[in-house]
C-alpha positions, 0 to 999 in steps of 0.5 A: 677523884681525879680532875678530869672526874670531877670537871665532868661532874661539874659540868654534868651538874651545871647542865642539870641546872640549867635544864632544870631552870629552863623546864621549870622557872617562869619568864616574864611573859605569856603566851596569846594563842588561837582561842575558841571560835563561837558562832552568834547565830549558833547555840552554845550549852544549849543556849542561843548565843543571841537570843531575842525575845518579845519580837519576831524574829526569822531564820539565819543560814551561814555562820557569823564566828566571832574569835578569841585570843586564848592567854597562857601564863606561867611559861617557862623557858622552854615552853617559850621557846617551843611556842615560838617555834610552833609559829601559832602564838606569840609573845608579849611582855606579862605586864601588858596582860596583867598590869602590876597595878592590878590583881589576876583578878581585878583584870579578870572582872576588868574583862569582863565588864569589857564584854558587858559594854560590848554586849550594850553596845552591840545591841544599841548600834544594831537597833540603831542601825535598824532605825529602831528609836534610843534613849538617853541614860546615865551610864556611869556616876562620878563617885563625889561629883555633881550628881552624886546622890542625885542621879543612879547608873541606869537613870533615863535623861528626858531633859536638860534646862528644859531641853529635850534629849534624844542623844548622848552627844546633845548633853555635851553640846548643851553644857558646852557653854556652862561654868563651875557653881552653874545650876543646871535642872536635870528632868529623869525617870528611874526605872518605872516610876514618874518623871522627876526633876532635880536641880544639880550645881555644876562642877569641874572637871577636864576642861578648865572653865566649863561645868559638868554634871560629873555623870557618864551618858550612854544611848540605849534601845528604846523597845519592848522587846530583850536582847540577851547574849550568853557566852561565858568564860569569854572577856574583852570587847572584841566580840561587839561585831559579831554581835551587832551582826547577828542581831540585825541578821535575827531581826532582818527578813530574809537575811543578810547573807547567804549561807557563807561561813563568815568570821570577825572581829572588832570592837564596836561603840553605839553609833557603829564605829568599828574599832581596832583589836589585838590578837589578829593574826591569831584570831584568823588561824582560828577562824579557817581552822573552823571553815571560815572563808571570810574573815572581817578585819577593822580598818585599823587591822588591815595592815597586820591582817594582810600580813600574817592572812592564812591561805583561802582567807578572804579579808574584807575591811570594815570600819563601821556597822554599815560597812559590815552588812553591805559587805555580807549584802554583796557577797550574798548577791554574789558581789566581791565586797572591798578587801583589805588591799583597796 
């Protein structure tokens, strides 16, 4: 075999090996792309996304679409190049989505919990906006904390040291001057049982010298009707704003908007503030493809959104649930709500 033939065969072998490497070998990145979008006023798999039972609801029109981001794992070198060239995907280090200290099952469980939290926060924010009463409940009990074995998740907190509790912030304020080792009297109710009182010796925590109950406290609606949110295979907290708007719309006579296709995103807290999220550009792409003409953008995402907004999609800046409802009402009245540039 001549030297020239040998060189050619080696070159072909190297090219084949590199080709297989690029086609089969995964890179340490995942691809994010536009995910499914769902109308929170509509029906998915035969069930209302937001289902309110036990009280009067009102007809709705238009769309209030939540948006999602899809995640593609095990991306090869060639696949990554193709996704990058397409312009409709983003490549991010895999560790940002799947932290190495967590298994994929743990990440999925974490995302599912964030989604459940977003449902609860959306319900509370919406009913607070509509002036329904709320109650203070135990959202978390710290293992081996002061209240461990005495209070449980879901317990309704009625009073602390004889002071009636009306908000979660009030618990923080009442403990502000306390110290570890101090005795606190907590009156609470578990389920439908009669109220009871327990004495808890305060422990230590993040702030040195301050007493802690060792619980997480939150607010939940105190109503005699139920709100169910049904949406499978979706995780994370970013649907909170759109769920809250759907609840407000269904409980509001005459609706809060006209026949407009609105999409949006945003994490929401029980007090109604809307926080920024990831993947805003990808969510806007899917929203526009689905037919949305308006996109509700968390204030913290406005700068990024303006750079990547699809043509024909009007951006509306929202920092709170109040902002979002007012924007929809302005559109119904033929006015221009505040955009990301204003």
